N, C-alpha and C positions, 0 to 999 in steps of 0.2 A: 504494500500500500504506500502511496506517495502523498505528499501534502496536497497535490492537485486533485486527488481522488476523494478527499474528505467531503462528507455530506454537509451542506450548509444552507439548506432551504427551510428547515423547520425552526420554530422558536427555540433558542438555546444553542442551535448549531452555529458554527463559525460562519459569519456572513462572507459572501464571495469576495468583497474587497479585502477582508482580512486574510482570506486564503491566498489572495494574490500577493499581499505583503509578506507572507510566509514563504513564498516560492522565490528562491534566490534569483533565477533568471528574470522573472517578472518584476521583482523588487528593484533589481539593478536598473532595468529600463525605466521604471517609473521615477526613481530617484535621480537618474541622469537627466531625465526630461525636466525635473524640477530644479536643476541647476547644481546638483552635487557632482563633485569631481572625484569619482570612484571607479575603479576597475571592476569591482565585484562586491556585492552586498551579501553578507552571511547572517541570516536571522539566527539569533541565539537565545531569545527569551520572549515568551508570550504571556500577557495577563489580559484576561477577557471577562468583561461584565456583560452578560446577555442583555441585549436591547439598550445598552448604554455606550460603553467605550471599550476599545481594545488598544493595548500598547504592545508594539513589536520592537524590540531592540536589535541592534545590528553591530557587528564588527565589519569594517570595510578594508578591502585592499586599496591602498591609496597610491597613485602613480608616483614613483620615485621615493617612496618612504616605506621602510621596513616595519615601522610601528603601525599597527592597525588603527584606523580611524574608528570613532564611536558615535552613536546617535540612536534616536528612536523615533518611530512614527506613532502618532496617536490618532486612531480612527474613531469617529463619533457617529452614532446611529442617526442623530439629528444634525443637519448642516448648521443650524443656528448655534448649537453647542460648539462646533468647530470654529465658527465665527468668534464666539466669546473667548475661546482658548487662544486663538491667534492674536486677537486684539490685546488681550492681557499680556501675552508673551512679548509683544512689541513694546509695551510700556516698561519692561524690566531691563531695558538697555542690553539686548542680546549681544554677546561677544563673538568675535570671529572664531570659527570652529575648526576642528581637525579635517573637515571634509569640504571646506570652501564656503559653506553657508551657515548662518546661525539658526534662524527660524524661518521656515518657508511653508507655504501651502502646497501640498501635493495635488489635492483636488478639493472639491467642495466639502468633503467630509473628513479630510486628513491633514494634520499638521505635523511637520517634521522639526525636531530639535537636534541640532548638531552639538556634540559635547564640546565644552562644558556647560552648555545651556540646559536647564532642567526646570520644569514648571514648579517643583516643590523644593528641590535641593538648591536653593537660590545662591548659596555660597560655595557651590561645587568647585569653582576655580580656585578658591582660597586654599584648598587642600590637595589640589591635583596639578598645580603649575608652580614651578620653582620660584618665580618672581613674587608670588603671593605668600610664600611660606614665612617671609620675614614679619609682616604684620600679623599673620595668623598665629604663629607659634613662638613669638618673642618670649612669652612667659616661661618657656622651657629652657632658655639659654642660661648659662652661668652668669653671675653678676659681672657687669662690665664688658661682656662679649656681645658681638653683633652677628646675626645670621648672614651668611654669604649667599647672595642670590645666584651667583654663577656656579658655586661649588655644591650647593644643596640640590636635591632632586626629589621627585615624587613619581612613583610608578603605580598605576591603577592595577589592583589585583582582582577586585570584584566590583561590578556596577550593575545595580538594578534601578532603572529609571524611576524617579519619583519615590524611591524607597531608601536606598543606601548606596554608599560607595566606601570601599576599603582600599587604602593605599599604603604602600611601603615608602616611608620617607627617610632619606638620608639628610640629616640636619647638620650642616657644617658651619662653623663660625669663622669669622675673618681671623681669629686668633688660632685656629687650627683644631679646636675640639670637635668631636664628631659623635653623633647619636644616631642609632638606627631605631626607628619607631614604626609602629603600626597605628594608623589613624583610621577610625571608623566614624563616618559622618552619616547620620540617619535623620529621618523626619520625626522619630520618637525621642523622648527625653529619658533614656534608660542608662546613660553612661555611668551615673553614680551608683546605681544598683549593680551593674556588672562589675564595677571596681570593687564594691563591697564583697561580692562573691569571690573575685580573684584574691582579695586580701585574706578572706577566711580560709580559702584553700591553701594559700602560702603558709599561713600560720599552722596548718595541720599537715605540713610536709608534702603537699600535692603540687607537682610542678605545673605552673601556668604562667603566662606572661604577666609581669608585674605592671600594675597600672601606674601611669605617670601623671596624667592630668585629665580633667573633665571640663570641657568648655561649652560655650553657647547654650547655657541652661541645661546641660546634660545631653545635648544632641551630638556632641563630639567627644568620643573617648579615645585617649591616646595611651598606648601600652608599649612596653619594650618589644622589639622585634626579635623573635626567636628563629635562629637559623637551624633548620633540621630537615631531615627527610620525612615526607609523608609516610604514614604506616604502610600504605599500599605499595609504595616504591621500595620500602625496606623489605617487605615480604617478597615482592617480585624478585629482588636481587639475592634472595636466599637467607635473609636475616630472620631471626626469631627473637621475640621479646615477650612472648605470651605469659610466662610466669611472672615477670615484673609488672606487666600491664594489668594482669588480673589483680595483683595486690594493690597496685596504684588506684585502680578503679574502686576497689573496696574502701580504700582510704578516702577517696572522693565522697563516697556515699556516707561515710561516718562523719564527715565534716558538718557541724551544725549550720543550718541555713540562716543567713543573715535576715534580720527583720525586713519585711517588705517583699521577700521572695514570693513570686506567684505560685499558686498551687495548681497541679494538673492531675486530673483523675482519669480512670479508664473510660468513664462516660464522655469526658472531653475528647479523648482519643477516638472513641467510637463515632461521635458526632462528626468530627473532622474527616474520618475515613469514609463515612457514608456520603458526605458532601463531595469528597474527592472522587469517589466512584461515580457519582452522578455527573461530575464534570467530565471525567474520562469517557463515559458512555455518550455524553452529548457531543463531544468532539470526534469520537471514533465510534460510530454506530455499531460496528461489528462487535464491540465489547459489551453491548447492552445486557445480553443474557448472562455472560460471565460475571459482570459487575453486580447484577441483581442477586445472583446466587451467593456471592461472597458477602454482600451486605447482609443477607438473611442469616448466614452462618455466624457472622461476627456478632450480630445482635443477640442471637439465641445462645451464643457461647461466651458472652462477656464474663471474665473470671471474677471470682471473689478475690479481693485483695487481702491476702493473709499476712503479708509481710509489713514491716514498719514503713512509714512514709519517710523518705530521706531526701537530701539534696541530690538531684540528678542533673546530668549534663543536658539532656533533652534533645541533643542532635549529635549523638556519638557515632562517628563513622571514621573510616580510614583516612580521610583528608583532614579531620579535626583532631588527629593525634600525630604529633611530630616526634621523631626519634632523633635524639642528639646523644651519640655515643650509646651508653647503656641506660639512658633515661628517657621516659615517655612524658611528653608535655601535652596537656589538654588545652586546646585553643577554641576560640569562638564560643563564648558562653552566653550568646544572645538568647538561647532558649532554656537556660538553666531554670529549674523550678523545684518545688517539693512534690514528689510523686513516687511511683513504684520503682525501686532500683532495677527490677526486672525489665522495665522498658528500655533502659540503656543497653542491657545485654541483648534484647531482641533487636534493637536498632543496629548494633554492631554486627550481629549475625546476618540480618537482612541485607546490609550493605555488601557483605562478603558474597552472599548469594547473588545479589544484583550484578556485582562485578563479573561473576562467571557468565551471566547472561549478556551483559552489554559489551564486555571485552573478554571473550572466553580464552583467548590466547595470551592475555596480558599478565594475569596473576593467578595461575591455577592453584596456588597454595593458600589463597585468601580464605576459603571456607574452612579448611582444616586449622588454620592459624586462629580464626575467630572462635572455633569450638575449643581450642586449647586455652584461649583467654578465659572463656566461660568456666572451664574446668578448674583453672587456677583460681578464679574468683570463688568458686564453690569450696575449694580446699581451704582457702583463707577464711571463708565464712565458718567452716566447721572448726577451724583452729581457734578462732576468736570467740566462738560460743555466743551466748545470748546478748553480748554487748554490741554486736554488729547488727546490720540490717538483716532481719530474719527472712531467709528464703526457705519456706517450709518444703522439705524434700518431696512430699507427695503431691504438692501443687505446682512445684517449680516448673516442671516440663510443660504442663498445660498452659501456665501463665506465659512462659517464654514463647511458646508457639503462637499464642494469640498476639503478643506484642510484635513478634516477627512479621506476622501478616499485616498489622497496622503499618509497619515501616516499609514493607514491600509495596503497599499502595502508595505511600509517599514517594517511593522510588519511581513508580510508574508515572505519577504526576510530574516528577522532576524531569524525566526524559522527555515528556510531552511539552511541558512549559519551556524547556530549554531547546526544543526543536533539534535534539541530537540526531545525527545520522542514523537512519533506521528506526526512528522512535516509534512509529505505529506498531511494528513487529515486536520491539522490545517491551512496549507497554503491555501488549498481549501476553508475552512470555512471562513478564513479571506478575501479572494477575493470575496466570496459570499456575505459577509457582506458589502464589498465595492460596489458591484454591486447593492445591495438593497438600499444603501444610495444614489447612483446616480439616481436610478429609482424613489426615493421618492419625488424628487422635480425637476421641470423643470427650467433650467438656460439658459438665453440667452447667446450666445457666444460673447466674447469680443476678440477673437483671431484676430490678424491683419494678412494681407497677408504676411508680413515679418516673423511674428511669425509662421504662418503655414508652410512657406518654411523651417524654421529651424526645426520644428517638423517633417516634412516629411523627411528631410535629416537624422535626428537621427533615425527615424523609419526604413527607408530603410537600414541604416547601421546595425541596430540591426537585421532586418530580413535577410539581406544577410549573416550576420555572423553566425546566429544560427537557421534560419528558424522557429521562434517561432509561426508565424501565417500562417502556410502553408495551412490552410483551405480556405484561400482567404479573411478572415475577417480582412484585415490589417487596422490599425488605420489611 
């Protein structure tokens, strides 16, 4: 299945103009016609609100430049909304972009923003261009020293339009001192909470980048930059750190959660998963029956949470663990919460399974290494006894399986939203793996009447919005 083959005629389906923006050839032509100087447009992210707006972000091959250009197109169902967006963008003094234009209309329904212009991340250029680092980060320099505009640098690591940007900053002063920093600029005000979590982990011996500063009312968090290999690369190259990682994750879960840490329950995960399945079914109609069956099994098999609630990472996978020598560092704490520690284990396991589906020849040992980490975690739990987060042996496997399925659904959404090569097939294979995981064990339901009412409401809202389970197999 290709992008051009997606169904887009029914409410909730991707509109044809959005399908065009997701097709590399068509997008390149449309953007060239609008004045962009690019050789090739590579769609790499989609965010779609049915009957409202869609955002498609791009990396661009730029003539004569090895650094990819960046930007995003915003399609609006109503042309009047596109008028409003474009008019407002022009009042924000758009800057020259990496692709030759700043803000431009592609057609009556679509507005394009060239990086570093962004509708909500208004100060994007302050943290992504070297000449703006001096006024933005002066507070981090030693007394009496001045930031060098020519020697300092900023490299974009992650960018999600109108959401967040993560950059690696090399901050050099005219006196020669040097700092390597990770800067996270978002639309939310979460930097102080994330810094509190990182400080708590440090105090309990868990390796995570040390917070350096929180700016702009908590929208900007600055941490030390940790140089290390991602876990997936470490495992691919034959390394093993399962025993240490299992113990380190156990220490993570034993760290007291700072005040203000959000709570996440199995019901929260279930609601998000049902919504995600509805999204996948609406974008890829061939998945409707499979998604409906998984939603039904997830709801009926929601586990009783028998373990203690602990601080959890919330997004634990092989790119959020860095290996530096014999030490494992936990990075990207944006989804840290109080929840079931089993959810972290299930997420780590699901990512390893996903890697085998999405990149089968890249890291064949990922699954066995993840299982070894889980076994190390369990041995540590047994050794520490009741003082640690309790994983009840008779329920652990059932709970682990359920959380693995939740994370496999997230993985299917990720490959779809990021328009990865072969994403329709990979999304199907990931959901098939989730279905097989659910069928492999029988779990008694612990859903309450109140919980079922909430689940049914969210299911009905999803179905009414996008008709993802129109075969009648509603969850």
